[in-house]
N, C-alpha and C positions, 0 to 999 in steps of 0.2 A: 630378719624375718624370714620365716621358713618357707620351704618351697611350695608347701601346703597351701600357706597363708597367701602366698603370690597368686599362686593358680587361682584362688577364690576372689583376690581383689581383680584380678585380670578379666574373671568370668562377669562379676559385676560391670566394671567398666565396658567390657564388649556389650553388656545387656541394655546399658545405658544409652550407650552410642547407638543401639539398634532402633532403642525407642525415640529418641531423638530425630535422629532420620527419617523413621515412620511421619514422625508429626510435622516435619520440615515438608514431607512429601503431601501429606494432607493439605497442609497450607496452599502449597504451589495447585495442587487439583484444584481448592475453591479459588483461588485468585484467576485460574483460566476460567472458572465456570463462571465467576464474576464479571471477568471484562466480554465474555461474549453473553452476557445477561442481555434479555429484552431492554431492561429498563435502564441499562446503562448506555446501550447504543440508542436508544431513544433520546436520551439527555444530550448524545453528543451531538443528534442529527439536529434538534431543538438549538443547543448552542451554536452550532454551527451557521445555521440560519439566521440566529440573532447576531453575530460578529458580522456577516455578510448578506445584507438583506435581499441582493439578487438570487441567494440560495433558496428564499422563500419560495420562489415559483415552483421548485423542486419538491418541496418540502412534503407535499400530499402524497406524492408517488413514492417517495422514498420510506415515507411512514408504511404505505399500504404494502411495499416490499418487505419492510421489517414485519408486519403483522402475519402475512404469510407465512414467515419463516419461524413465526414463534413457539410452534410446537416441533420444531425440529430435532431430532437428538442431538447432543451436544457433548463432544467429548472432552471430558476433565483431564485424561492420562497423559501423562508426560511420554518421552522417547523413553526406550529400554532401560535408559541410564536412570531414569527418574528426574533429571533436570529440565531446565527450561531450554527449548533449544534455541540457538545462538541467533538463527535467522528470523526469529519471531521477536526479538528485544526491541520495543521502539526505539529509535534515534529521532530526537526532537527536530534536528536540523531539516530531515527530508519529510517529518510529517508535519510540518508547519502548525505544530499545535502553539499557538499563541496566545497570549492573555488578552490583547488587546484586539480591537476592530481592525479588519484590515477591508478597504472598501476598493482597493485596484483588482484588476484582472490577475488570477492566480490559476496557472496551468501545470498540469503533470506533464513530463514530459520525455518521450524514447530519443535522447538526443547524444549528437555529437558533442563531444567539450566545448569546442569554439560556438557552438549555437547556443549552448547554456549560458555563456557569456555574452552574447548577443540579446539573446530573450530577456535575459535578467535584467537590460538596461529599460524595457517597456512593462515587464510583468513580475510578479512572484513567481518562480521556478521551483517545482518541485521535480528534481530528475528520479528515473526511476533507472532502477539497476535489474538485470535479468534476476538474480537470485531470490529477489521478495518485491519484486514489481506487482504481483499482483494483490500483494498484502497492502503495500503503500497505497495503491490506487484504492481499493476499496474502503479505506479508512481516511484518506486524506481530503481536507475540504478544497475542493478544487473547480473550475469552472469549465475545464475542458480537457482532451487529453490529444496533445502535439505529437506526431512521428516524425521526425526527422529524415528526410531523403537521404541523407549522408550519415545517418548513425552507424550503418554498416561499414564505415571507413575501418581499414585496421588501426589499433591503439586506444580505439575506445571503448567503454563498457560493453556495446552492442555489435564490435565487431564482427562482419560477415552476416549481419542481419539482410535478408532479401537475395542472400547469396544461396542458388539451387543446392540441396542437401544439407543445408546447417537446420534441421528439424527442431533443435531445441529452441533456437532463435525464433522461428517461425510461431512454434506453439505458446511461447513467452507472450509474443505479440497478440497470437489469437485469443489467448486467455483476456488481456489488457482490453481488447475490444469488445469481447462479452459482456466484461464487469461495466465500463464504459456505456454501452448500450443499456444495460440493466440500471444502471445511473442515471439514464439521459442526459450524459455529456457529451457533446460536439466531438468528432472524430474528424482532426484536421491533420491534413500532410505536409509539411513544410518542406521547402526546396522546389527548384525547378526542372531538375533531372532526376526524378526517383528512379530506382530499379525496376524492371517490368515486373517483379512480384509484389513491389508496393504499389505502384500506380494502376494496378488491375484490381486492388481493393477497392469497396464502395468507401467513399470520403464525404462527409459534410461540408468540406471545404478543402481547396490547396491554396495555400498563402506562401508569397515570398516576401513580402514586406510587414515588417513587425506591426507598423502600426494597424495594420488589417484585421489583427487577430480579435479586437473588441467586436468588431463590426458582426463576426460571427456570432454572438450570443445577443444583436439587437434585436431578431425576431421574437425573442422569448422574453424582452422586458415590456 
């Protein structure tokens, strides 16, 4: 093959590759737009209420919130690299997107590892992690947000939460509290000796016994 023909073939291959990359980018944008569409979010809310009848009491408020956001601009573009951002990929084990019904208590938690194991004996637990906590809480079908007084202990995913000067942890928790308030999820502080920065925040309940978690929802039933 002559050099001229080789360069022509190389040019055609590059052109085909650019075309396929452009198509892939367009598909990713359309998928992102679909995931954030009102119709899909409506379906998720209704399906969540159907799986757990307790959720039905909050369904009207969540649907009204969705209606208020229906005309908000949606960015379908990806990052500068044109791909899907890794921290936005769904992890089924944390999203609790199960096909069957779940009639028990479901909690989202800012928890120390040992607390996850303890509460898992009494409820379905969706652990929250600082890098994607807001995304998970906004989408997961849960009954309450539980913040562990010992979550800030060294070695856990929320290490140094409640320690003065750790602004990233404080901001992450603040965003979670805002999402919980918008979804009418009870805010529960778990543990008997919280740091002052957590103790000073308003909570719907402070609980030290796992069996009392379900009592938080009693007035809403």
